[in-house]
C-alpha positions as CSV (number, residue, x, y, z in Angstrom):
1,M,-15.5,4.1,21.8
2,T,-16.8,0.8,20.4
3,H,-14.7,-1.8,18.7
4,P,-15.4,-5.1,16.9
5,A,-16.0,-8.0,19.3
6,T,-12.7,-9.7,18.2
7,Y,-9.7,-8.5,16.3
8,S,-6.3,-9.8,15.5
9,L,-2.9,-8.8,14.1
10,V,-0.8,-11.2,11.9
11,N,2.7,-9.7,11.5
12,V,6.0,-10.4,9.9
13,R,8.4,-12.6,12.0
14,R,11.4,-10.3,11.8
15,M,11.8,-6.6,11.0
16,F,14.9,-4.4,10.5
17,A,14.8,-0.6,10.1
18,G,17.1,2.3,9.9
19,P,19.9,3.5,7.5
20,G,22.1,0.6,6.5
21,S,19.7,-2.1,7.6
22,I,19.9,-3.7,4.2
23,E,23.0,-5.4,5.5
24,A,20.7,-7.6,7.5
25,L,20.0,-9.6,4.3
26,A,23.0,-11.8,5.1
27,E,21.6,-12.6,8.6
28,V,18.2,-13.4,7.2
29,A,19.5,-15.6,4.4
30,A,21.5,-17.6,6.9
31,A,18.6,-18.0,9.2
32,Q,16.5,-19.4,6.4
33,S,19.3,-21.7,5.2
34,A,18.5,-20.4,1.7
35,E,21.0,-21.7,-0.9
36,K,19.3,-19.9,-3.8
37,A,17.3,-16.7,-3.7
38,L,15.3,-14.9,-6.3
39,I,15.3,-11.1,-6.3
40,L,12.0,-9.8,-7.7
41,T,12.0,-6.2,-8.8
42,D,10.9,-3.8,-11.5
43,A,12.7,-1.9,-14.3
44,G,12.8,1.4,-12.4
45,V,14.5,-0.1,-9.3
46,W,16.9,-2.1,-11.5
47,N,17.8,1.0,-13.6
48,A,18.4,3.0,-10.4
49,G,21.1,0.6,-9.4
50,L,19.3,-0.5,-6.2
51,I,19.8,-4.2,-6.8
52,G,23.6,-4.2,-6.7
53,R,24.2,-4.0,-3.0
54,P,21.5,-6.5,-2.0
55,R,22.9,-9.0,-4.5
56,E,26.4,-8.5,-3.2
57,I,25.3,-9.1,0.4
58,L,23.5,-12.3,-0.5
59,E,26.3,-13.6,-2.7
60,G,28.8,-12.8,0.0
61,A,26.7,-15.0,2.4
62,G,27.0,-17.9,0.0
63,V,23.6,-17.5,-1.6
64,R,23.2,-18.0,-5.4
65,V,21.0,-15.2,-6.8
66,E,18.8,-14.8,-9.8
67,V,16.9,-11.7,-10.7
68,I,13.5,-11.1,-12.4
69,R,13.4,-7.4,-13.1
70,D,10.3,-6.8,-15.2
71,T,7.4,-6.7,-12.7
72,P,5.0,-4.1,-14.2
73,P,3.6,-1.1,-12.2
74,E,0.1,-2.5,-12.2
75,P,0.4,-6.3,-12.6
76,E,-2.4,-8.1,-14.3
77,V,-3.3,-11.8,-13.9
78,E,-1.2,-12.8,-16.9
79,H,1.8,-10.9,-15.7
80,V,1.7,-12.7,-12.4
81,R,1.4,-16.1,-14.1
82,R,4.4,-15.5,-16.3
83,I,6.5,-14.3,-13.4
84,F,5.5,-17.4,-11.4
85,E,6.6,-19.7,-14.3
86,A,9.9,-17.8,-14.5
87,A,10.4,-18.1,-10.7
88,E,9.6,-21.8,-10.8
89,R,12.3,-22.4,-13.3
90,T,15.0,-20.8,-11.1
91,G,14.5,-23.4,-8.3
92,C,14.7,-20.6,-5.7
93,R,14.2,-21.3,-2.0
94,M,13.7,-17.7,-0.9
95,I,12.2,-14.6,-2.6
96,V,13.4,-11.1,-2.0
97,G,11.0,-8.5,-3.2
98,I,12.7,-5.1,-3.7
99,G,10.4,-2.4,-5.0
100,G,7.1,-0.8,-4.4
101,G,3.7,-2.4,-3.6
102,S,3.3,-4.1,-7.0
103,V,6.7,-5.9,-6.6
104,M,6.0,-7.0,-3.1
105,D,2.4,-8.2,-3.9
106,V,3.7,-10.3,-6.7
107,A,6.5,-11.7,-4.6
108,K,4.0,-12.8,-2.0
109,I,1.6,-14.4,-4.5
110,V,4.5,-16.2,-6.3
111,A,5.8,-17.5,-3.0
112,V,2.6,-19.3,-2.1
113,M,2.1,-20.5,-5.6
114,L,5.4,-22.3,-5.3
115,T,4.2,-24.4,-2.4
116,N,0.5,-24.7,-3.3
117,D,-1.1,-26.2,-6.4
118,L,-3.1,-23.0,-7.1
119,S,-3.4,-20.6,-10.1
120,V,-3.6,-16.9,-9.8
121,R,-7.3,-17.0,-10.7
122,Q,-8.0,-19.6,-8.1
123,L,-6.4,-17.3,-5.5
124,L,-8.5,-14.4,-6.8
125,D,-11.5,-16.6,-6.3
126,K,-10.6,-17.0,-2.7
127,A,-9.2,-20.5,-2.9
128,K,-7.8,-21.7,0.5
129,I,-4.0,-21.5,0.8
130,A,-3.1,-24.6,2.7
131,R,0.7,-23.9,3.2
132,R,2.9,-20.9,3.6
133,G,5.0,-20.0,0.6
134,I,8.7,-20.2,0.5
135,P,10.4,-17.6,2.7
136,T,9.8,-14.0,1.7
137,L,11.8,-11.0,2.5
138,M,10.5,-7.5,1.5
139,V,12.6,-4.4,0.9
140,P,10.3,-1.4,0.1
141,T,11.8,1.2,-2.1
142,T,8.7,3.4,-1.8
143,A,6.9,4.5,1.3
144,G,3.3,3.8,0.5
145,T,1.5,0.5,0.4
146,G,2.9,-1.1,3.5
147,S,2.7,-4.4,1.6
148,E,5.9,-5.6,3.4
149,V,3.8,-6.3,6.5
150,T,0.3,-7.1,5.1
151,Q,-1.7,-10.2,4.2
152,N,-3.0,-8.5,1.1
153,A,-1.9,-8.6,-2.5
154,I,-3.6,-6.7,-5.3
155,V,-4.0,-7.9,-8.9
156,L,-5.5,-6.0,-11.9
157,V,-8.2,-8.1,-13.6
158,P,-8.7,-6.6,-17.1
159,E,-12.1,-8.2,-17.8
160,R,-13.5,-6.8,-14.6
161,E,-11.8,-3.4,-15.3
162,S,-10.8,-3.2,-11.7
163,K,-8.3,-4.5,-9.2
164,V,-9.0,-7.4,-6.9
165,G,-7.5,-8.2,-3.6
166,I,-6.2,-11.5,-2.4
167,V,-6.3,-11.5,1.4
168,D,-4.9,-14.4,3.4
169,P,-2.6,-14.7,6.5
170,M,-0.4,-17.0,4.5
171,L,0.7,-14.0,2.4
172,V,2.3,-12.2,5.4
173,P,6.0,-11.9,4.6
174,D,8.6,-13.5,6.8
175,C,10.8,-10.5,7.1
176,A,10.9,-6.8,6.2
177,I,13.9,-4.4,5.9
178,L,13.1,-0.7,6.0
179,D,16.2,1.0,4.9
180,P,15.6,4.7,4.0
181,E,18.8,4.7,1.9
182,M,16.9,2.4,-0.5
183,T,14.4,5.2,-1.1
184,V,16.5,8.4,-1.4
185,G,16.4,8.3,-5.2
186,L,12.6,8.1,-5.4
187,P,11.3,11.0,-7.7
188,P,9.2,13.7,-6.0
189,A,6.0,12.8,-7.8
190,I,6.2,9.2,-6.7
191,T,7.2,10.3,-3.2
192,A,4.1,12.4,-3.0
193,A,1.6,9.8,-4.4
194,T,2.9,6.9,-2.4
195,G,3.1,9.0,0.8
196,M,-0.6,10.0,0.3
197,D,-1.4,6.3,-0.2
198,A,0.1,5.6,3.2
199,L,-1.9,8.5,4.7
200,A,-5.1,7.1,3.1
201,H,-4.4,3.7,4.7
202,A,-4.0,5.3,8.2
203,I,-7.1,7.6,7.9
204,E,-9.3,5.0,6.4
205,C,-8.4,2.3,8.9
206,Y,-8.8,4.7,11.8
207,T,-12.4,5.5,10.7
208,S,-13.3,2.0,9.5
209,K,-16.1,0.1,11.1
210,K,-13.4,-2.6,11.8
211,A,-11.2,-0.1,13.7
212,N,-9.8,-1.4,17.0
213,P,-7.2,-0.6,19.6
214,F,-4.4,-2.1,17.4
215,S,-5.3,-0.2,14.3
216,D,-6.1,3.0,16.2
217,T,-2.6,3.1,17.7
218,Y,-0.7,2.4,14.5
219,A,-3.0,4.7,12.4
220,L,-2.4,7.8,14.6
221,K,1.3,7.1,14.7
222,A,1.4,6.8,10.9
223,V,-0.4,10.1,10.5
224,G,2.1,11.8,12.8
225,F,5.1,10.5,10.9
226,I,3.6,11.4,7.5
227,S,2.7,14.9,8.6
228,R,6.2,15.4,9.9
229,G,8.0,13.9,6.9
230,I,6.1,14.0,3.6
231,R,6.7,17.6,2.6
232,R,10.4,17.3,3.6
233,A,10.9,14.1,1.7
234,F,9.1,15.7,-1.3
235,R,11.4,18.7,-1.3
236,D,14.6,16.9,-0.6
237,G,14.8,13.2,-1.5
238,K,18.2,12.9,0.3
239,D,16.6,13.8,3.7
240,V,17.2,10.4,5.2
241,D,15.4,11.3,8.4
242,A,12.3,12.2,6.5
243,R,12.6,9.1,4.3
244,H,12.9,7.0,7.5
245,D,9.7,8.7,8.9
246,M,7.9,7.9,5.7
247,L,9.0,4.2,5.7
248,L,7.9,3.8,9.3
249,A,4.6,5.5,8.5
250,A,3.9,3.2,5.5
251,M,4.7,0.1,7.6
252,F,2.4,1.3,10.4
253,G,-0.3,1.9,7.7
254,G,0.2,-1.7,6.6
255,L,-0.2,-2.9,10.1
256,C,-3.5,-1.0,10.2
257,I,-4.7,-2.8,7.1
258,A,-3.7,-6.1,8.7
259,T,-6.0,-5.6,11.6
260,S,-8.6,-3.1,10.3
261,S,-9.5,-2.3,6.7
262,T,-9.4,0.5,4.2
263,T,-12.8,1.9,3.1
264,A,-14.4,3.9,0.3
265,V,-11.3,5.7,-0.9
266,H,-9.7,2.5,-2.0
267,A,-13.0,1.1,-3.3
268,L,-13.4,4.1,-5.6
269,A,-9.7,4.0,-6.5
270,Y,-9.8,0.4,-7.9
271,P,-11.9,1.3,-11.0
272,L,-9.6,4.3,-11.8
273,G,-6.7,1.9,-11.9
274,G,-8.5,-0.9,-13.6
275,R,-10.1,1.1,-16.4
276,Y,-7.9,4.1,-16.9
277,R,-4.5,2.9,-15.4
278,V,-4.4,5.8,-13.0
279,P,-1.5,4.9,-10.6
280,H,-2.8,3.5,-7.3
281,G,-1.3,6.2,-5.0
282,L,-2.4,9.0,-7.2
283,S,-6.0,7.6,-7.3
284,N,-6.1,7.5,-3.5
285,A,-4.5,11.0,-3.1
286,I,-7.1,12.7,-5.3
287,L,-10.0,10.8,-3.8
288,L,-9.0,11.1,-0.1
289,P,-10.1,14.6,0.7
290,H,-13.4,14.2,-1.2
291,V,-14.3,10.9,0.5
292,M,-13.4,12.3,3.9
293,R,-15.7,15.3,3.3
294,F,-18.5,12.9,2.4
295,N,-17.7,10.9,5.6
296,L,-17.6,14.0,7.8
297,E,-21.0,13.7,9.5
298,A,-20.2,10.2,10.6
299,S,-16.6,10.8,11.8
300,E,-16.3,14.2,13.4
301,A,-14.7,13.0,16.6
302,K,-12.3,10.7,14.9
303,F,-11.4,13.4,12.4
304,R,-10.5,15.6,15.4
305,D,-8.1,12.9,16.6
306,I,-6.5,12.8,13.2
307,A,-6.2,16.6,13.1
308,A,-4.4,16.5,16.4
309,A,-2.1,13.7,15.1
310,M,-1.3,15.9,12.1
311,G,0.0,18.6,14.5
312,L,-2.9,21.0,13.8
313,E,-4.0,23.3,16.6
314,V,-7.5,22.2,17.4
315,S,-7.8,22.5,21.2
316,A,-10.1,25.5,21.1
317,L,-12.3,24.1,18.2
318,S,-15.4,22.0,18.2
319,D,-15.3,18.5,16.8
320,R,-16.9,19.8,13.6
321,Q,-14.4,22.7,13.3
322,A,-11.4,20.4,13.9
323,A,-12.8,17.9,11.4
324,E,-13.1,20.6,8.8
325,R,-9.5,21.7,9.5
326,M,-8.3,18.2,8.9
327,I,-10.1,17.9,5.6
328,G,-8.6,21.3,4.6
329,E,-5.1,20.0,5.4
330,L,-5.7,17.1,3.0
331,F,-6.4,19.5,0.2
332,S,-3.4,21.5,1.2
333,L,-1.1,18.5,1.2
334,N,-2.2,17.6,-2.3
335,E,-1.6,21.2,-3.4
336,D,1.9,21.4,-1.7
337,L,2.9,18.0,-3.2
338,G,1.9,19.0,-6.8
339,I,-1.0,16.4,-7.0
340,R,-3.4,18.0,-9.4
341,C,-4.8,15.1,-11.5
342,R,-8.2,15.8,-13.1
343,L,-10.1,12.9,-14.6
344,G,-11.2,15.1,-17.5
345,D,-7.6,15.4,-18.5
346,L,-7.5,11.6,-18.9
347,G,-10.4,11.7,-21.4
348,M,-13.1,10.9,-18.9
349,T,-16.5,12.6,-19.3
350,E,-19.8,12.8,-17.5
351,A,-20.8,9.7,-19.5
352,D,-18.2,7.6,-17.8
353,L,-19.3,8.3,-14.2
354,E,-22.1,5.7,-14.1
355,G,-19.7,2.9,-15.2
356,L,-17.1,4.0,-12.6
357,A,-19.8,4.0,-9.8
358,E,-21.1,0.6,-10.9
359,A,-17.6,-0.9,-10.7
360,A,-16.8,0.7,-7.4
361,S,-20.1,-0.5,-5.9
362,K,-19.0,-4.0,-6.4
363,V,-16.0,-3.5,-4.0
364,T,-18.2,-4.4,-1.0
365,R,-15.2,-5.9,0.9
366,L,-14.2,-2.3,1.5
367,L,-17.4,-0.3,1.2
368,D,-19.0,-2.3,4.0
369,N,-16.4,-0.8,6.3
370,N,-17.0,2.8,5.4
371,P,-18.4,4.8,8.3
372,R,-21.1,6.2,6.1
373,P,-23.0,4.2,3.5
374,L,-22.5,5.3,-0.1
375,S,-25.1,5.0,-2.8
376,K,-24.2,4.8,-6.5
377,A,-25.4,8.4,-6.8
378,D,-23.0,9.4,-3.9
379,M,-20.1,7.7,-5.8
380,R,-21.0,9.4,-9.0
381,E,-20.9,12.8,-7.3
382,I,-17.5,12.1,-5.8
383,Y,-16.1,11.1,-9.2
384,R,-17.8,14.2,-10.7
385,K,-15.8,16.5,-8.4
386,L,-12.7,15.1,-9.9
387,L,-13.6,15.7,-13.6
């Protein structure tokens, strides 16, 4: 197996995991000598009452706390700018991101904007980040993006009708707390979509041209945890063991991204989110089996490894047969998790496919890592299968 000549992993400095690990907030705040913290979250997490205990812990440790609770699900440039301005007015010395990927991405961006004279658009245009941001602590309430351990942050750019990634080691958070009890109230549909997002991260990174021993190890581990936990977490949100498996899997998927890269699934998902506001996890879930079928001829042996990590019996099968079984399991997962989004139901028609393919073709940062090259015609055909 060949790997890139060099590869590296930039990781969070501290990590806590397991039921009740949210209590480590006090220890982290003390280590950072933070007198004032900003909790950044969204309306769903706030309304679910998930901010109460973290706030109590921080205040009990002598930390003054302010909360910004209106981070949108798909943050645009202007949203991030407004949240930065509100954060700047608080005078915070630490940011605690409590939520899903969008919350954590915005927390990372705001943290570096507070220590660097850079705008959101300059960051999107790949301006160099000279200094780390103020300390960041991430508490995921979904098991999907793995943003709590990555150097990536995604922003929706309306005029481009797509999402754009900011990628810089300075964005890697200082600490992550993976407490499954913070995810038990996650609705089944969001559990499904975010879980499939994590699975897409693992599979794409394992088959990426940038795959390496680091990402391979984390990817197969993530696949195993997801295969063991996702259906259980979907059926019973209070299954803490399943929720724990899913949080670990999402984190492993994030570590994959940190050292490898996602590929065509995410490239094709960005225009669906940018133009039609299809949620990120849902976009990846519906694209994943179709893109993997396209990649089959370039990834048979790796697909066999993934099938084995899924717990599928493939010992007596050829690589091709095992790969087909893996792809079949992806379709089965979507069916079992109630993921049945058709683009036609969102008002898309055949006439929209060319524009989608054109937008996706510009995401070369990810397409260049796909194991099999895609033409615009290939992209149109994949989108067509989803109409």
